[in-house]
C-alpha positions in Angstrom: 60.7 -15.0 6.3 58.1 -15.7 9.3 54.3 -17.1 8.2 53.1 -14.5 9.7 55.2 -11.9 7.7 54.0 -13.4 4.5 50.5 -12.9 5.8 51.2 -9.6 6.5 52.6 -9.0 3.1 49.9 -10.3 1.8 47.1 -8.9 3.4 48.9 -5.2 2.3 49.4 -6.4 -1.5 45.5 -7.3 -1.0 44.8 -3.8 0.0 46.5 -2.2 -2.0 45.1 -4.0 -5.4 41.5 -3.3 -3.6 42.1 0.0 -2.7 43.3 0.5 -6.5 40.4 -1.3 -8.1 37.6 1.5 -6.1 40.1 4.5 -7.0 40.4 2.5 -10.7 36.0 2.6 -11.0 35.6 5.9 -9.5 38.1 7.8 -12.3 35.8 6.2 -14.5 33.3 7.8 -13.5 34.4 10.7 -15.5 36.2 9.8 -18.4 32.9 10.8 -20.6 32.7 14.2 -18.0 31.8 16.5 -21.0 34.6 19.2 -20.3 32.8 22.7 -21.5 30.6 24.8 -19.5 28.1 25.0 -19.2 27.4 21.3 -19.2 24.1 20.8 -16.4 21.0 20.6 -17.2 20.9 23.5 -19.7 24.0 23.0 -22.7 23.9 26.0 -25.1 22.9 23.7 -27.8 19.2 23.2 -25.6 19.3 27.0 -24.8 19.3 27.4 -29.1 16.5 25.2 -29.6 14.3 26.6 -27.3 15.2 29.6 -28.3 14.4 28.7 -32.0 10.6 27.1 -30.3 10.2 30.1 -28.9 9.6 32.1 -31.7 6.0 30.0 -32.3 5.2 28.9 -28.5 3.3 30.8 -26.4 3.9 28.6 -23.4 7.5 28.9 -23.7 6.2 32.9 -24.3 5.0 33.0 -20.7 7.2 30.8 -19.1 10.4 32.7 -19.9 8.2 36.1 -19.6 7.7 34.8 -15.6 12.1 34.1 -15.5 12.3 38.0 -16.5 10.8 39.1 -13.7 11.1 36.7 -11.4 15.2 38.0 -12.7 13.8 41.7 -11.8 12.4 40.7 -9.3 15.9 39.2 -7.7 18.1 41.5 -8.9 16.3 44.0 -7.1 17.2 42.3 -2.8 19.8 42.9 -1.0 22.0 40.4 -0.5 21.8 36.9 1.4 22.8 36.6 5.1 23.0 33.8 7.8 19.4 33.6 9.5 18.9 30.0 10.8 14.9 29.7 11.8 15.5 27.1 14.6 18.7 24.4 14.0 18.2 25.2 10.0 19.3 27.1 7.9 17.8 26.2 5.0 15.1 29.0 3.7 18.5 30.6 3.0 19.4 27.7 1.0 16.6 28.5 -1.4 16.3 31.6 -1.4 19.7 31.7 -3.2 18.5 28.8 -5.1 15.9 30.5 -6.2 18.4 34.0 -6.8 21.1 31.6 -8.6 18.4 29.9 -11.0 16.3 33.1 -12.3 19.3 35.1 -12.9 21.1 32.7 -14.2 18.7 31.5 -17.0 17.9 35.2 -17.1 21.8 36.1 -18.1 22.3 33.2 -20.4 18.7 33.7 -22.9 19.1 38.0 -23.1 23.2 38.8 -22.6 22.1 41.3 -19.9 25.2 41.1 -17.3 22.9 43.0 -14.9 21.5 39.6 -14.1 25.2 37.5 -13.8 26.1 40.4 -11.7 23.7 40.3 -9.4 24.1 36.2 -9.2 27.9 36.1 -8.8 27.8 38.6 -5.8 25.5 36.3 -4.1 27.5 33.2 -4.8 30.4 34.8 -3.5 28.3 35.9 -0.7 27.8 32.6 0.5 30.6 31.5 -0.1 32.0 34.1 2.8 29.2 32.4 4.8 30.9 30.1 8.1 29.2 27.0 7.2 26.2 26.0 5.4 25.2 24.4 8.7 25.9 20.8 8.2 23.6 20.1 10.8 21.3 20.1 9.0 22.5 18.9 5.4 19.7 19.8 3.3 21.4 22.8 3.9 24.3 22.2 2.5 22.8 20.1 -0.4 20.8 22.6 -1.7 23.8 25.2 -1.2 25.7 23.2 -2.9 22.6 23.1 -5.4 23.4 27.3 -6.4 26.3 27.4 -6.4 27.4 24.6 -8.3 25.1 25.0 -10.7 25.4 29.2 -10.6 29.7 28.6 -11.0 28.5 26.4 -14.2 26.4 28.5 -15.9 28.1 31.6 -15.4 31.1 30.0 -16.3 32.2 32.7 -19.0 31.2 35.2 -17.8 33.5 35.3 -13.9 36.9 36.1 -14.6 39.2 33.3 -12.9 39.7 34.8 -9.2 36.1 34.6 -9.1 35.6 31.0 -10.0 38.3 29.9 -7.6 37.1 32.1 -4.6 33.5 30.5 -5.3 35.3 27.2 -5.9 37.0 27.4 -3.0 34.0 27.9 -0.8 32.1 25.3 -2.6 34.7 22.3 -2.0 34.7 24.2 2.2 31.5 24.0 2.6 29.7 21.5 0.4 31.8 18.7 -1.8 34.6 18.7 1.6 31.7 18.1 3.7 30.1 15.8 1.5 32.5 13.3 0.1 32.8 12.4 4.5 29.0 12.8 5.0 28.7 9.3 3.0 30.7 7.1 6.0 29.6 9.1 8.8 25.5 10.1 8.1 22.8 8.3 8.6 20.6 10.3 5.5 22.9 8.4 2.6 21.2 5.0 3.6 17.6 6.3 3.6 14.8 5.4 2.3 13.1 9.2 1.9 13.4 12.8 0.7 16.8 13.6 2.3 18.3 10.8 0.0 17.4 12.2 -2.8 17.6 16.3 -2.2 21.6 15.1 -0.3 23.2 13.5 -3.1 21.4 15.3 -5.9 22.6 18.3 -4.5 26.3 17.0 -4.6 26.1 15.6 -7.6 25.6 18.8 -8.8 27.9 20.3 -7.0 30.2 17.8 -7.8 29.8 17.8 -11.3 30.5 22.3 -11.7 34.1 21.9 -10.6 34.6 18.2 -11.8 37.2 18.8 -14.6 39.4 20.6 -12.5 38.9 18.9 -9.4 37.4 15.7 -10.7 38.2 13.9 -7.0 35.6 15.7 -5.8 32.9 14.2 -8.2 34.3 10.8 -8.1 33.6 10.1 -5.1 30.0 11.6 -4.9 29.1 10.6 -8.3 30.4 6.9 -7.1 29.0 6.7 -3.7 25.9 8.8 -4.9 24.8 6.1 -7.3 24.9 3.6 -4.2 22.8 5.4 -1.9 20.4 7.1 -4.6 17.8 3.3 -5.1 17.3 3.2 -2.2 15.1 6.2 -1.8 14.0 5.7 -6.0 12.4 2.3 -5.1 9.6 4.0 -2.6 8.1 5.1 -6.2 7.7 1.4 -6.8 5.7 0.3 -8.4 2.9 2.8 -9.1 4.8 5.6 -8.5 3.6 6.8 -4.7 5.4 8.7 -2.7 5.0 7.8 1.1 5.9 11.1 2.2 2.8 12.5 0.9 2.3 14.9 -2.1 4.3 18.1 -0.1 7.9 15.7 -0.1 7.0 14.0 -2.9 7.4 17.4 -5.4 10.4 18.2 -3.0 12.0 14.2 -3.2 11.3 14.6 -7.2 12.6 17.4 -8.0 15.7 16.9 -6.3 15.9 13.0 -8.3 15.4 15.6 -11.1 17.8 18.0 -10.9 20.4 15.1 -10.0 19.6 12.8 -12.6 19.3 15.5 -15.5 22.7 16.7 -14.7 24.4 12.9 -14.0 23.0 12.8 -17.8 23.7 16.3 -19.1 27.1 16.6 -17.2 28.1 12.1 -17.9 25.8 11.5 -20.8 25.4 8.0 -18.2 21.8 8.0 -15.7 23.9 4.6 -14.4 20.9 2.7 -14.8 19.2 4.4 -12.1 16.3 5.5 -14.4 14.9 2.1 -15.1 14.3 1.6 -11.2 10.7 0.4 -11.1 8.4 3.3 -10.6 9.8 6.3 -11.1 8.5 6.4 -15.0 5.0 6.6 -13.1 5.8 8.8 -10.4 4.0 11.5 -12.4 0.6 10.1 -11.8 0.7 10.8 -7.9 0.5 14.6 -7.5 -2.3 14.6 -10.6 -4.6 12.4 -9.7 -3.9 13.1 -5.8 -4.8 16.4 -6.2 -8.3 16.8 -6.0 -11.1 19.1 -8.0 -10.7 21.4 -5.3 -6.8 21.6 -6.2 -6.0 20.3 -2.7 -3.8 17.1 -2.5 -4.7 14.0 -0.9 -3.1 15.7 2.3 -1.9 12.6 3.7 1.7 12.5 6.0 3.9 15.6 7.3 1.4 18.1 4.1 0.5 22.3 5.3 -3.2 21.9 5.5 -3.6 23.7 2.7 -1.7 22.2 0.2 -2.5 22.3 -3.4 -1.8 21.2 -6.4 0.2 23.9 -8.1 2.9 24.1 -11.0 5.6 21.0 -10.8 8.7 21.6 -13.4 10.0 18.1 -12.4 7.0 16.6 -14.4 8.2 18.7 -17.8 11.7 16.1 -16.7 9.7 13.0 -16.6 7.8 14.1 -19.4 10.2 14.1 -21.6 12.2 11.4 -19.5 9.7 8.2 -19.9 7.5 9.8 -23.4 4.6 11.1 -20.6 3.7 13.6 -22.3 0.7 13.6 -20.0 2.1 14.6 -17.6 3.4 17.7 -19.8 -0.3 18.3 -20.8 -1.1 18.6 -16.7 1.9 20.7 -15.9 0.7 23.5 -19.2 -2.3 22.9 -17.8 -1.2 24.6 -14.1 1.1 27.1 -16.2 -2.7 28.7 -17.0 -3.3 29.9 -14.2 0.1 30.1 -12.4 3.5 31.3 -12.7 6.2 29.6 -14.5 9.5 28.8 -12.8 12.9 28.8 -14.2 13.0 25.6 -14.9 9.9 24.9 -16.5 12.1 26.4 -19.7 15.2 23.8 -18.4 13.0 20.8 -19.0 10.6 22.2 -21.7 8.9 20.3 -23.4 6.5 21.1 -26.1 2.2 20.0 -26.5 2.9 16.7 -29.1 0.3 16.9 -31.8 -2.3 14.5 -31.7 -4.7 13.7 -28.9 -3.9 12.2 -25.8 -5.9 8.9 -24.3 -8.9 9.6 -21.8 -7.6 9.8 -18.3 -8.9 7.3 -15.7 -11.7 9.0 -13.1 -9.8 6.0 -10.5 -5.9 5.1 -10.0 -4.5 3.0 -7.6 -1.4 3.0 -5.5 0.9 0.4 -4.4 4.0 0.9 -1.7 4.7 1.9 2.2 2.0 4.3 2.0 -1.2 2.7 -0.3 -3.0 5.3 -1.9 -7.2 4.8 -3.7 -8.4 7.7 -5.3 -12.0 8.0 -7.0 -13.6 10.7 -9.3 -16.8 10.6 -11.1 -15.1 13.1 -13.8 -12.1 15.4 -14.9 -12.0 19.6 -15.9 -15.1 19.7 -13.6 -14.0 21.6 -10.7 -17.5 20.6 -8.7 -17.1 17.1 -9.5 -17.3 13.7 -6.5 -13.7 12.5 -5.5 -12.6 10.8 -2.8 -9.0 10.3 -2.0 -7.8 7.0 0.7 -4.4 5.9 2.5 -3.0 3.2 3.6 0.2 1.2 4.8 2.9 2.2 7.2 2.5 4.4 10.6 6.2 4.7 10.8 6.3 5.8 7.3 8.4 9.0 7.4 6.5 12.2 8.0 3.7 9.7 8.7 0.3 10.5 11.5 -1.9 7.8 12.9 -4.0 7.7 10.1 -4.4 3.9 8.5 -8.0 4.2 6.8 -8.8 8.1 6.1 -10.5 9.5 3.8 -10.5 13.1 2.3 -13.5 14.7 0.4 -14.5 17.0 -2.3 -17.2 17.9 -4.3 -19.4 21.4 -5.4 -15.6 22.9 -5.9 -15.1 22.6 -2.1 -13.4 20.2 0.5 -15.9 18.7 3.0 -13.6 16.0 5.0 -9.8 17.1 5.2 -7.4 16.4 6.9 -5.0 19.5 8.8 -1.6 17.9 7.9 1.6 18.8 9.8 2.1 21.7 12.8 5.0 23.2 14.1 8.1 20.9 13.2 9.8 22.5 15.9 7.1 21.1 18.3 9.5 19.5 21.3 9.6 15.3 20.6 8.1 16.1 16.9 10.4 13.0 15.7 9.7 11.2 18.5 7.1 8.3 16.6 7.8 5.1 18.6 4.7 4.0 20.8 4.4 6.1 23.5 6.4 8.8 21.7 6.0 12.5 22.0 5.0 13.0 18.4 1.3 11.3 19.0 0.7 13.8 21.7 0.4 16.4 18.9 -3.5 16.5 17.8 -2.9 17.0 14.1 -0.6 14.1 13.9 -2.4 11.0 16.1 -5.5 9.6 14.8 -7.7 12.5 17.1 -7.4 14.7 14.4 -7.8 12.4 11.0 -11.3 10.8 9.3 -11.1 7.6 10.6 -12.4 5.4 14.1 -11.5 5.7 17.7 -11.5 2.5 20.3 -12.1 3.3 23.9 -10.9 6.8 22.6 -7.0 5.6 21.6 -4.8 6.4 18.1 -3.8 3.6 16.4 -1.2 1.0 17.1 1.9 3.4 15.4 3.4 0.4 14.0 0.5 -0.8 12.5 0.6 -1.0 8.7 -3.0 -1.5 6.7 -3.6 -2.2 2.8 -5.6 -3.0 0.6 -6.8 -6.2 0.1 -9.6 -6.1 -2.5 -10.0 -2.3 -4.7 -12.3 -2.3 -7.1 -11.8 0.9 -10.4 -13.7 1.5 -13.5 -17.1 0.8 -12.5 -20.6 3.0 -11.4 -19.3 2.3 -7.6 -15.9 1.9 -7.6 -14.7 0.7 -3.7 -11.7 -0.1 -1.5 -11.1 -2.4 1.8 -9.1 -1.9 4.3 -7.8 -4.4 6.7 -7.2 -1.9 9.5 -6.4 -5.1 12.1 -3.4 -4.3 13.4 -3.9 -0.9 13.5 -7.1 -1.7 16.0 -5.4 -4.8 17.4 -5.8 -3.8 21.2 -9.6 -3.7 21.2 -11.1 -5.8 18.4 -9.9 -9.1 16.3 -10.8 -8.0 12.9 -11.6 -4.2 11.5 -12.0 -3.6 7.6 -12.9 -0.2 5.9 -14.9 0.4 3.0 -15.0 3.5 1.2 -17.1 3.3 -1.9 -18.6 5.7 -4.7 -22.4 5.4 -4.8 -25.1 5.9 -6.6 -23.3 6.7 -10.5 -20.8 8.5 -8.1 -23.1 11.3 -6.9 -22.3 10.2 -2.9 -19.4 8.0 -1.1 -20.5 5.4 1.7 -18.3 4.7 4.4 -19.1 1.4 6.2 -16.7 0.0 9.4 -17.3 -3.2 10.7 -15.5 -4.3 13.6 -15.2 -7.9 15.6 -14.3 -5.7 18.8 -13.1 -8.7 21.8 -12.2 -6.2 24.5 -15.7 -4.1 25.2 -14.7 -0.8 24.3 -16.5 2.9 22.2 -16.8 3.6 19.3 -16.5 6.7 17.3 -16.4 7.7 13.6 -14.7 10.7 12.8 -14.6 12.8 10.2 -13.0 16.9 10.1 -14.4 19.7 7.8 -14.5 23.7 7.7 -18.4 23.5 8.0 -21.4 24.7 9.4 -22.7 21.7 10.8 -26.4 21.1 11.7 -27.7 18.3 13.0 -31.0 16.6 12.6 -33.5 13.6 14.5 -32.7 10.0 12.7 -29.1 10.2 12.2 -28.9 13.2 9.3 -26.8 16.5 9.6 -26.5 19.3 7.0 -23.1 20.5 6.2 -22.5 23.7 4.6 -19.8 25.8 2.8 -19.2 28.2 0.7 -22.9 28.0 -0.1 -23.4 24.6 -0.5 -24.4 21.5 0.5 -23.8 18.2 2.0 -26.3 15.7 3.7 -24.4 12.6 6.4 -26.6 10.5 7.1 -26.1 7.3 9.8 -27.6 3.7 7.9 -26.3 1.8 10.7 -26.5 1.4 13.3 -29.8 2.8 13.4 -31.9 4.6 15.9 -28.1 5.8 16.0 -27.6 10.3 16.1 -24.4 12.9 14.9 -23.1 14.9 17.7 -20.1 17.8 17.0 -17.5 19.2 18.4 -14.4 21.6 17.8 -11.3 20.4 17.1 -9.7 24.0 18.4 -6.6 23.8 20.4 -4.6 25.4 22.5 -1.2 27.0 21.4 2.1 25.7 21.1 0.1 23.7 18.9 -2.3 24.9 16.0 -5.4 25.7 17.4 -7.3 24.7 14.4 -10.1 27.8 14.7 -13.8 27.1 13.6 -13.1 23.3 12.3 -15.6 20.7 14.0 -15.8 17.1 13.6 -19.1 15.1 13.3 -19.4 12.6 15.0 -21.0 9.2 16.3 -20.3 7.9 19.2 -21.1 4.4 20.1 -21.4 3.7 23.8 -19.5 0.4 25.3 -20.2 -2.2 22.7 -19.0 -5.9 21.6 -18.6 -8.4 19.6 -19.9 -7.7 15.5 -20.2 -4.2 14.9 -21.2 -2.2 11.5 -20.9 1.6 11.3 -21.5 2.8 7.5 -22.0 6.4 7.0 -23.2 7.8 3.4 -21.4 11.4 2.6 -24.1 12.8 -0.7 -23.6 16.2 -1.7 -26.7 18.2 -2.2 -26.5 19.0 -6.3 -27.0 22.0 -8.3 -30.7 19.8 -9.6 -31.2 19.8 -6.0 -31.1 15.6 -5.8 -29.0 13.5 -3.6 -28.6 10.1 -2.5 -30.4 9.4 0.1 -29.7 6.3 0.9 -28.6 3.0 -0.4 -28.9 -0.7 0.4 -26.0 -1.8 3.1 -23.5 -4.8 2.2 -21.5 -7.1 4.3 -18.1 -5.9 2.9 -17.7 -9.0 2.6 -19.4 -9.1 0.2 -18.2 -5.5 -1.5 
């Protein structure tokens, strides 16, 4: 035998060994599989425990009542149809998911077959679709989640023939494509919501049929466990989410779906729950919601995105023993309807009093966020949120140093949020990218400064280099040098609560090296009346806020419209409060005091200015 044949034989043996090892590793994943149904997220024993709680727990009673009402609504709807909006089938996938959760849980709780009949009809309908739109894989993943969950929860109700039809549709339209997606699709290596949604949906779908068709779960779970840490580490170290609170909800719910399915079906989370930051994730939507209920609207969040129910907070609370998360969610349930997931992950109220909540919070990560407030449980409290980080984060805007402000039950300084995702070039986000031509996404709509009217550098990064919390005058300093380096050698923004947390000071300092115009701006829904002496009175909802230019002296406010022409969103009635400094060079400071007029008629009229280096 020649040396080449020997070498070839060695390679073949080595390859077979590697292949065998990989197969053994994948097969080992299912060694602890619970082969009974239902096994995903809510087993029968869990349901029985909930029914015991139900007899005395009024919050759970409300949750179940809302689920039954939703199931009745779903039962009266016509069958789903294959209808894309732009490149997406996502609305159909999500509607299917909503129906399956409501109908499936209603059947399991009441035993009434009308709910099971309708759930099965919906699954058979979508399994007969020509595809689940794999070109936009979120659609495929969410439909796999819906059908997988329904198959598992209604397994005992369905006859063998029906199960085979649904399983065949799940495999053809979801799991087969899912297995190949880990080699071909970019999302498996992404660090944002696509990762959790695609992995979570495929985990649920594959585990639903794992006892009869194990190869799908063996390969998908193995691949997902390798893929998920890329995204989950983005919560580190403090639980923030760079795509903003809206996408926090999407990403974190699918994190919960995927990991809860692994835990219930396999009794194993594969170490994913230990990834730094995930246990703290529940703080992000709680603290970034102002007293008005509106979120700190960073990234592509809807313009009126606000704190609503987030059932994954129950899952996080149970998983990490964080009763604070569940307590906050119960407060939301007192105002809003519950979803089936609230029942699935329900956490009863613990005995005893919870520790007092901090007024201030600092989140580190790819996007940094600081939030300060004057009080909890007061809808008229003063609140300010500030953002730093990286302009290239997924769904990001050119808004480093942006702030939003609530007081007196009003959002005074606001972020307009996202525009239409189908606008041409919406996702072209490099330097010169079409994305930055859209008003809502570039710097010109945000509460940031402009140098010579130009946007921030799309590749800029910033960070908080000093932050003080838990005092009567908390503050944060943001190093914005990277964002304005074309004109300035150094740029720092300071934002502070002043007057014992009764007003907000926004102070910007520049070292202008290339002469330019400096513009300070704030976006608001308020009516604005400017007055001589650098003062403006903002009125909204019968409330008033006084803005005052403290530096430079003898500088006046102007007002501009934020309205745009279609196809962009119009922003009707939105205004910009402006401070504009003519062409200037050297050390420049712009300081603006934003002071609500409180119910006692008082407001903070002045503060002593200090260089940011002395804060």
